[in-house]
C-alpha positions as CSV (number, residue, x, y, z in Angstrom):
1,M,-49.0,-39.2,28.6
2,R,-50.0,-36.8,25.8
3,Q,-48.5,-33.9,27.8
4,L,-45.2,-35.8,28.2
5,T,-45.1,-36.6,24.4
6,V,-45.5,-32.9,23.6
7,C,-42.8,-31.8,26.0
8,L,-40.4,-34.4,24.5
9,M,-41.2,-33.2,21.0
10,A,-40.6,-29.6,22.0
11,L,-37.2,-30.5,23.6
12,W,-36.2,-32.4,20.4
13,L,-37.1,-29.5,18.1
14,A,-35.1,-27.1,20.3
15,A,-32.1,-29.4,20.2
16,C,-32.2,-29.6,16.4
17,A,-32.5,-25.8,16.1
18,A,-29.3,-25.5,18.2
19,Q,-27.3,-27.8,15.9
20,P,-25.2,-26.0,13.1
21,N,-26.2,-26.6,9.5
22,P,-23.2,-28.2,7.7
23,A,-24.1,-26.4,4.5
24,L,-23.8,-23.0,6.3
25,G,-20.6,-23.8,8.1
26,P,-20.0,-23.7,12.0
27,A,-22.3,-21.6,14.1
28,S,-20.9,-18.2,15.3
29,S,-20.7,-17.6,19.0
30,S,-21.4,-14.0,18.4
31,P,-22.8,-11.9,15.6
32,A,-20.2,-10.1,13.3
33,S,-20.0,-6.4,13.7
34,S,-20.6,-4.3,10.6
35,A,-19.3,-1.1,12.1
36,A,-16.1,0.3,10.7
37,P,-13.2,1.1,13.0
38,S,-13.0,4.8,14.0
39,A,-10.4,6.8,12.0
40,G,-8.3,8.5,14.7
41,P,-5.6,11.1,14.1
42,V,-2.3,10.1,12.6
43,N,0.7,9.6,14.9
44,P,3.9,9.3,12.7
45,A,5.8,7.7,15.6
46,N,3.6,4.7,15.4
47,I,5.1,3.6,12.1
48,K,7.5,1.5,14.2
49,R,4.5,-0.9,14.7
50,I,4.8,-1.9,11.0
51,R,8.2,-3.5,11.3
52,S,6.6,-6.9,12.1
53,A,4.5,-6.7,8.9
54,L,7.6,-6.3,6.6
55,P,8.7,-9.4,4.6
56,A,10.3,-12.0,6.9
57,G,14.0,-12.5,6.6
58,Y,14.5,-9.1,4.8
59,E,17.1,-6.6,6.0
60,I,15.3,-3.6,7.6
61,A,16.7,-0.1,7.8
62,D,15.5,3.4,8.7
63,V,14.8,5.6,5.6
64,P,17.1,8.6,5.5
65,G,15.8,12.2,5.4
66,S,13.6,13.5,2.6
67,L,12.3,10.9,0.2
68,S,10.1,10.7,-2.9
69,A,8.5,8.0,-5.0
70,A,10.4,9.3,-8.0
71,G,13.8,9.0,-6.1
72,L,12.9,5.4,-5.1
73,W,12.1,4.7,-8.8
74,G,15.6,5.7,-9.8
75,F,15.1,9.3,-10.9
76,G,17.6,11.8,-9.4
77,T,17.2,15.5,-8.7
78,G,16.2,17.4,-11.8
79,W,14.0,14.7,-13.3
80,T,11.2,15.8,-15.7
81,A,7.7,14.5,-16.3
82,A,5.4,14.7,-19.4
83,P,2.8,16.0,-18.9
84,G,4.6,18.2,-16.4
85,Q,1.8,18.4,-13.9
86,C,1.7,14.6,-13.5
87,G,5.1,14.8,-11.7
88,T,3.5,16.0,-8.5
89,L,2.1,12.5,-8.1
90,A,5.6,11.1,-7.9
91,D,6.8,13.5,-5.2
92,P,4.1,13.9,-2.6
93,A,6.3,15.4,0.2
94,P,9.1,17.4,-1.5
95,D,9.8,19.7,1.4
96,D,9.5,17.4,4.4
97,P,13.0,16.6,5.9
98,G,11.4,14.6,8.7
99,V,10.2,11.6,6.7
100,R,9.8,8.5,8.8
101,G,9.8,4.9,7.7
102,Y,11.7,1.8,6.8
103,S,13.1,-0.1,3.9
104,A,13.3,-3.9,3.7
105,S,15.6,-5.4,1.1
106,G,15.8,-9.1,0.1
107,P,15.9,-11.5,-2.8
108,G,12.4,-10.4,-4.0
109,G,13.2,-6.7,-4.2
110,I,13.2,-3.6,-1.9
111,V,10.1,-2.4,0.0
112,Y,9.8,1.1,1.3
113,V,7.2,2.3,3.9
114,V,7.0,6.0,4.6
115,V,4.9,8.6,6.3
116,A,5.5,12.3,5.6
117,V,3.8,15.7,5.5
118,P,2.8,16.5,1.9
119,G,3.5,19.7,0.2
120,R,-0.1,19.8,-0.9
121,G,-3.3,17.9,-0.2
122,A,-4.6,14.9,-2.0
123,P,-4.4,15.1,-5.8
124,D,-7.3,16.7,-7.5
125,P,-9.5,14.2,-9.4
126,A,-9.0,16.3,-12.5
127,L,-5.3,15.8,-12.3
128,I,-5.7,12.1,-11.8
129,G,-7.8,12.0,-14.9
130,E,-5.1,13.6,-16.9
131,C,-2.3,11.3,-15.7
132,A,-3.7,7.8,-16.4
133,H,-0.4,7.3,-18.3
134,W,2.7,9.5,-18.3
135,T,6.5,9.5,-18.7
136,M,9.5,10.5,-16.8
137,A,13.1,11.2,-17.6
138,F,16.5,11.8,-15.9
139,A,19.9,11.6,-17.5
140,H,20.1,8.1,-19.1
141,T,16.9,6.9,-17.3
142,T,13.3,6.9,-18.7
143,G,10.1,5.6,-17.2
144,D,6.6,4.8,-18.3
145,V,4.1,5.4,-15.4
146,S,0.5,4.2,-15.3
147,L,-2.1,4.6,-12.6
148,A,-3.4,1.4,-11.1
149,E,-6.3,0.4,-8.9
150,P,-5.5,1.6,-5.3
151,P,-6.7,-0.1,-2.1
152,H,-9.8,1.3,-0.5
153,I,-9.1,2.9,3.0
154,D,-11.9,4.5,5.0
155,G,-11.3,8.2,5.5
156,A,-8.3,8.5,3.2
157,E,-7.7,9.4,-0.5
158,T,-5.7,6.7,-2.2
159,L,-3.6,6.5,-5.4
160,A,-1.6,3.7,-6.9
161,M,1.0,3.7,-9.8
162,T,3.2,1.3,-11.6
163,V,6.4,2.3,-13.5
164,D,8.7,0.5,-15.9
165,T,12.1,2.1,-16.1
166,R,15.0,1.8,-18.6
167,M,18.6,3.0,-18.1
168,V,20.8,3.0,-21.1
169,V,24.5,3.8,-20.7
170,E,26.9,5.0,-23.3
171,S,28.0,1.5,-24.2
172,G,24.4,0.7,-25.1
173,T,23.8,-1.6,-22.1
174,E,20.2,-1.4,-20.9
175,T,19.0,-2.0,-17.3
176,D,15.3,-2.5,-16.7
177,G,13.5,-2.0,-13.5
178,R,9.9,-2.1,-12.2
179,A,8.2,-0.3,-9.2
180,V,4.8,-0.2,-7.7
181,T,3.7,2.6,-5.4
182,A,0.5,3.2,-3.4
183,Q,-0.3,6.4,-1.5
184,A,-2.8,7.4,1.1
185,Y,-3.6,11.0,2.1
186,L,-5.2,11.5,5.5
187,D,-5.1,13.8,8.5
188,G,-2.5,16.2,7.0
189,H,-0.1,13.3,6.2
190,V,0.8,11.1,3.2
191,V,1.7,7.5,3.6
192,F,3.4,5.7,0.7
193,V,4.6,2.2,0.1
194,T,6.9,1.4,-2.9
195,L,8.2,-2.0,-4.0
196,V,11.1,-1.9,-6.4
197,T,12.0,-5.1,-8.3
198,D,14.6,-6.2,-10.9
199,P,13.1,-8.1,-13.8
200,G,16.4,-9.7,-14.5
201,S,16.9,-11.1,-11.1
202,P,17.1,-14.9,-10.8
203,H,14.9,-14.7,-7.7
204,P,11.1,-14.3,-8.0
205,P,9.9,-10.9,-7.1
206,L,7.6,-10.1,-4.2
207,D,3.9,-10.2,-5.1
208,S,2.8,-6.6,-5.9
209,H,-0.1,-7.1,-3.6
210,V,2.2,-6.6,-0.7
211,V,2.2,-2.9,-1.5
212,G,-1.6,-2.4,-1.0
213,D,-1.6,-4.7,2.1
214,L,1.3,-2.8,3.7
215,L,-0.5,0.6,2.9
216,V,-3.6,-0.6,4.7
217,A,-1.7,-1.9,7.6
218,T,0.5,1.2,7.9
219,V,-2.5,3.5,8.0
220,S,-4.2,1.4,10.7
221,A,-1.0,1.4,12.8
222,L,-0.6,5.2,12.5
223,R,-4.2,5.8,13.5
224,T,-4.1,3.8,16.7
């Protein structure tokens, strides 16, 4: 009888140990892996995989030819930057005519997702330190650029910027704009995502977090 009691007690304890603790949440069927995914080589053709991650209901189109963040911000050929060396951050692939990517336009703004071959490597930390805040100008358009906190991506150097633009025509009419750009340098390529919004639009703009999320998703798609 004593042996039976001990056995029943052992079975009861085992059953209790198998039950999940409500304070800790449901039990996991398998332990979570802490290993980071391997960073494979970049295949620019894989950028087509990012179409499904673009905002739902937006009009999607291929980006044409050479493209720069500065151009997306509204600055045409011949723009200037002050300090001058900071301008390289706004034009990471000036000589690549084979840029690949998409634009997605809708009521909340326009999103651009691009992969290109940069004219140089990732920006030097010293340059980034000199360009926490800088300005740009072209014709009737000026812009104030500030560095922002970029998303972390394993195996890539990342950079993020915000810019507020003002275009004043001869009549004195002013048009304001805002853009957020995030870049990732990896495996001889640069990936950049830009969101351009109109502060005067009656529609709410897309959340700027979409830029970092799309950059991370695009790098992952290009690596697989």
